[in-house]
N, C-alpha and C positions, 0 to 999 in steps of 0.2 A: 697600765691596766691592760690586759690581753683582751681582745674582742674575739668573740667567736661568731660564727655564721648564724647561730641560734641566739635571739636575744629574748630573754626570759619576759620582756615587755609586751612581746607580739602574742602572746598568749592571750592577753586580755583583749587583743584586735580580732579574736577567733570570730565572734558574732558577726563581724562585718563581712564575711563571706556572702552573705545575702545580698549585699549592695549590687554587686555584680551580677548576680542571678538569683532574684527575690524567690522566685517560685521554688527552684531547686534548693536554694537555701533553707527556706522555710520547711520544706518537705523532709530536708536532712534533719534539721532540729527538733521536728514533730517526732521522727522516728528516733533519734539519739534519746531525746527525754522519755519516751515511751520505754525504750529498752532498760533505762536506769530505774524504772519504778519498781516498787515492792511488787513481787509475784511469786512464782515456784520458789525463786532465789530471793534472798534479801538484799535490800541496798548495799549493806555491808559485804556480802559474799560476792556481789557484782563489782563493788569496788576494788576487792580483792584480785578478781580475776582481771580487771581493766588495768590494775597495777602491773600484772604479771605479763599481760600481752604489750603493755607498753615499754617494758622492757625487751620483749622478744622482737616487736617491730621498730625499736630503738628511736622512739619519739622522745625526745627530752622535754618537750611541751607537755605530753601525756604524763611523763614520769613526774614531772612537777605537781601537775594538778592533781593526780592520782595519788600521791605522796600526802599532799594537803589534806585532801578528801578522805583518805585512810584514817589519817591523825585525828581529824575531827568526828570520825565515826568511832574513835576507839580501839582501832586496830593497832596492835603492837609492833615494835621494830621486829620483833622474833617472828610474827604472823607475816608481816611484809616480806622480809627476807625469805620465809619458807616458800610463800607465793612467787618469788623471782626465782627461786631454784626451781620449782616446779615447771615454770616457763621454760628456764634453761634447760631443763631435762629434756623436755618435748622438742624444743629446738634443736637441741644436739643430737637427738634421738633420729629426727627427721634428716638432718644431713647425714647421718651414718647409714641410716636405712637404703639411702640411695648409693652407698656403695655396692649394694647388689647389684645394680646395672653395671657398674664398671667391672664387677667379678664376672657376671655374665659375659660382657664384651671380651675381656680377657679370654676366657673358657672358649669363646668363639673362634677368636684369633688364632688360639694356640693349637686349635685342633688341625 
C-alpha cells in the first residue's frame, strides 16, 4: 500500500488544533461555524463554494470533507464538478492575468 503525506484519518484530528492554542482555536471554530450558518447564502450554496475553493487551494482534507458534506446536502456529481470547474476557471484566469505584468516588462525592456 502506497503511503502519502496526507492521511485521511488526520481530518478527524482537526478539532485538536485548539489544544496548543485554546483561545485562537476556539475563535477560529466560532468564526468557521458562523460562516457556514444559513444566511444570505444557503448552507448548500456555501458547501459548493467550499468544495470549489478546496480544489483551488488544493487541500485534500477539505476536498474529502466538502465532497462528503455536499453529498449529504443532496448536491449532485454534476453540480460538484461544475463548481470545481468554476474554481479552476478563476484560478487559471488569475494566473493568466498576471501575464500582463510579463508583457509590460518585456515591452519596457524592448524599448
